[in-house]
C-alpha positions in Angstrom: 43.7 -7.4 -34.8 43.9 -6.1 -38.3 40.7 -4.6 -40.0 39.9 -7.8 -42.0 40.0 -9.9 -38.6 37.6 -7.4 -36.9 35.4 -7.6 -39.9 35.5 -11.3 -40.0 34.7 -11.3 -36.4 31.8 -9.1 -36.6 30.3 -11.3 -39.5 30.9 -14.4 -37.3 28.6 -13.1 -34.6 26.1 -11.7 -37.1 25.8 -15.3 -38.5 24.7 -17.0 -35.4 21.6 -15.5 -34.2 20.8 -18.7 -32.3 23.0 -17.9 -29.4 21.1 -14.6 -28.7 17.6 -16.3 -29.5 18.2 -19.0 -27.1 19.3 -17.0 -24.2 16.6 -14.5 -24.8 13.9 -16.9 -26.2 13.8 -19.4 -23.2 12.7 -16.8 -20.5 10.6 -14.8 -22.8 8.7 -17.8 -23.8 8.2 -19.0 -20.2 7.0 -15.5 -19.3 4.4 -15.4 -22.1 3.3 -19.0 -22.6 4.0 -20.3 -19.1 0.8 -19.1 -17.4 -1.4 -21.0 -19.9 1.0 -24.1 -20.1 0.9 -24.4 -16.2 -3.0 -24.5 -15.9 -4.5 -24.7 -12.3 -2.4 -24.6 -9.4 -1.8 -28.2 -8.1 -3.2 -28.7 -4.7 -0.5 -28.2 -1.9 -2.6 -30.5 0.6 0.0 -33.0 1.9 2.9 -31.5 0.3 6.0 -31.1 2.2 8.0 -27.7 1.9 11.3 -27.8 0.3 11.1 -31.1 -1.2 13.3 -32.3 -4.0 11.8 -33.1 -7.6 9.8 -36.0 -7.5 6.6 -37.6 -8.6 3.9 -34.8 -8.9 6.5 -32.1 -8.4 9.0 -32.3 -11.2 11.0 -29.4 -9.8 10.1 -30.0 -6.2 8.4 -27.8 -3.9 9.2 -24.3 -2.3 9.4 -23.4 1.4 5.7 -23.0 1.6 5.0 -26.4 0.0 3.9 -24.9 -3.5 4.8 -26.6 -6.7 8.2 -24.8 -7.9 7.5 -25.6 -11.7 4.0 -24.0 -11.4 5.4 -20.8 -9.8 8.2 -20.6 -12.3 5.9 -20.8 -15.0 3.8 -18.1 -13.5 6.6 -15.7 -12.4 8.1 -14.5 -15.7 5.2 -12.3 -16.6 5.8 -9.8 -13.6 9.4 -9.8 -14.4 9.2 -9.1 -18.1 6.5 -6.6 -17.7 8.2 -4.7 -15.0 11.5 -4.3 -16.6 10.0 -3.3 -20.0 7.6 -1.0 -18.4 10.3 0.7 -16.4 12.6 1.1 -19.4 9.7 2.5 -21.7 9.2 5.0 -18.8 12.8 6.1 -18.5 13.2 6.4 -22.5 9.7 8.3 -22.6 10.9 11.0 -20.2 14.7 10.9 -21.0 14.7 11.2 -24.8 12.7 14.3 -24.8 14.5 15.9 -22.0 17.8 15.2 -23.8 16.9 16.7 -27.0 15.5 19.8 -25.4 18.8 20.2 -23.4 20.6 19.9 -26.6 18.8 22.8 -28.1 19.7 26.5 -28.6 18.6 27.5 -25.1 21.8 27.4 -23.0 20.0 28.5 -19.6 17.2 25.4 -20.2 20.4 23.1 -20.8 21.8 24.1 -17.3 18.5 23.8 -15.6 17.8 20.3 -16.9 21.0 18.9 -16.5 21.4 20.1 -12.9 18.2 18.8 -12.1 19.1 15.4 -13.4 22.6 15.4 -11.5 20.4 15.8 -8.5 18.2 12.8 -9.1 21.1 10.8 -10.2 22.7 11.3 -6.8 20.1 9.1 -5.0 20.9 5.3 -4.6 18.0 3.4 -6.6 17.6 0.9 -3.9 17.4 3.7 -1.1 14.6 5.5 -3.4 12.7 2.1 -3.4 13.3 1.7 0.3 11.8 4.9 1.0 8.7 4.1 -1.4 8.2 1.0 0.4 8.5 2.7 3.8 5.6 5.1 2.9 3.3 2.2 1.9 3.8 2.5 -1.8 4.4 -1.2 -2.7 2.0 -1.3 -5.5 3.4 -2.6 -9.0 2.9 0.4 -10.8 4.6 2.4 -8.1 7.6 0.2 -8.4 8.0 0.4 -12.1 7.3 4.1 -12.4 10.2 4.9 -9.9 12.6 2.4 -11.5 11.9 4.1 -14.6 12.2 7.5 -13.6 15.8 6.6 -11.9 16.7 5.8 -15.4 16.0 9.1 -16.9 19.3 11.0 -16.0 21.5 8.4 -17.7 19.1 8.2 -20.8 18.9 12.2 -21.0 22.7 12.5 -20.6 23.3 10.0 -23.5 20.9 11.9 -25.8 22.1 15.1 -25.1 25.6 13.9 -25.7 25.0 12.4 -29.0 22.8 15.4 -30.2 25.6 17.9 -29.3 28.4 15.9 -31.2 29.9 18.2 -33.8 28.8 16.5 -36.9 25.2 16.4 -35.7 25.5 20.3 -34.9 26.7 21.3 -38.2 23.8 19.3 -39.8 21.2 20.8 -37.4 22.6 24.4 -38.1 22.4 23.8 -41.7 18.7 22.4 -41.5 17.8 25.5 -39.2 18.9 27.8 -42.0 16.9 26.0 -44.4 13.9 26.9 -42.3 13.2 23.3 -41.0 11.3 23.4 -37.5 12.3 21.9 -34.2 10.1 18.7 -34.8 11.5 18.1 -38.1 15.3 18.4 -37.1 14.7 16.7 -33.6 12.3 14.0 -34.1 13.2 13.1 -37.9 16.7 13.9 -38.5 18.2 13.5 -34.8 16.1 10.4 -34.1 18.0 8.4 -36.8 21.3 9.5 -35.5 20.3 8.4 -32.3 18.9 5.0 -33.0 22.1 3.0 -32.6 23.3 4.5 -29.5 20.0 4.3 -27.8 19.5 0.6 -29.1 22.9 -0.2 -27.4 21.9 1.6 -24.3 18.7 0.0 -24.0 20.2 -3.5 -23.9 22.4 -2.6 -21.2 19.8 -0.7 -19.3 17.4 -3.3 -19.5 20.0 -5.5 -17.5 20.4 -2.6 -15.0 16.4 -2.3 -14.5 16.1 -5.9 -14.2 18.8 -6.0 -11.5 17.1 -3.0 -10.0 13.8 -4.5 -9.7 15.1 -8.1 -8.8 17.1 -6.6 -6.0 14.0 -4.7 -4.7 11.8 -7.9 -4.7 14.5 -10.0 -3.3 14.8 -7.5 -0.4 11.0 -7.4 0.0 10.6 -3.8 -1.0 8.5 -4.8 -4.2 6.0 -7.5 -4.6 4.5 -9.4 -1.7 6.1 -12.5 -0.6 3.4 -14.6 -2.1 4.1 -13.6 -5.5 5.5 -16.4 -7.9 8.0 -13.5 -9.5 11.3 -15.2 -10.0 13.2 -12.7 -7.8 10.9 -13.4 -4.7 11.3 -16.9 -5.6 15.0 -16.7 -5.1 14.6 -14.7 -1.9 12.0 -16.9 -0.3 13.9 -20.3 -0.9 17.5 -18.9 -0.4 17.7 -20.7 3.0 16.8 -23.9 1.4 19.6 -23.7 -1.6 21.4 -27.0 -0.5 18.3 -29.0 0.3 16.2 -27.8 -2.6 18.5 -26.0 -5.1 16.0 -26.2 -7.9 13.8 -23.7 -6.3 16.7 -21.2 -6.3 18.7 -22.0 -9.3 15.8 -22.3 -11.9 14.6 -18.6 -11.4 18.0 -17.3 -11.0 19.0 -19.1 -14.4 15.9 -17.6 -16.2 16.8 -14.3 -14.9 20.3 -14.6 -16.0 19.4 -15.6 -19.3 17.2 -12.7 -19.9 20.1 -10.4 -19.1 22.3 -12.1 -21.2 20.2 -12.5 -24.1 19.0 -9.1 -24.4 22.4 -7.8 -24.5 23.5 -10.1 -27.2 20.5 -9.3 -29.3 21.5 -5.8 -29.3 25.1 -6.4 -30.2 23.9 -8.8 -33.2 21.7 -6.0 -34.5 24.4 -3.6 -34.3 27.0 -6.0 -35.9 24.7 -6.7 -38.7 24.2 -3.1 -39.2 28.0 -2.5 -39.4 28.4 -5.2 -41.9 25.6 -3.8 -44.1 27.6 -0.6 -44.4 
């Protein structure tokens, strides 16, 4: 592919924001506006479990006889809030650690990186299983631990970008000019790290979402009565062929959320390249 062809492909992706907006906008809209649009829960009296879509239940009922549409409209808030919360925890802890590890103190770099390597060795689901086994099933525990599990990868990315030869040359020049650590790292390097962090955040959002959804699917997170989309998939998986809407609708929304986030980041980076 010639440089002109590559540039044309980048511009084409940048001109079609509706693709990313459609994938990301639908689940986000459902998550934010769904609870208000759903209103009060419909009465489950007389409703049979795992009924296909019909009068009074546009998406049918789940295995407990609850209205699937009402559950879907209420289940997105926990999904979106948990994933964003865990992502913010990972960035809030990982970015400063990565910047400190890239500093002039070699001993501190080794200490931080070896400690993060130890954390990186633990499988995420195993950590969440241990957390659930000790009785820590609250929402904030799940989000905090999922976020901490992202710290090693974020810190490594930041450290690698900050140690790039071009960045180090500029940093050394700024040191010689008398600029302090805060100016160099929070102002100069922050701009250099914006693009790789944005790219990583899009993919990491999908990783966090997968980890949290897996935990909820395995019963390690939210209670089984929660309308969370992952919980709905787990609760109704046995009724996939008799009542597919109870599984496919929340699964489709989870998939659209992951794909839309990645497409949005790709579009933003493509626009940045075309503006240069």
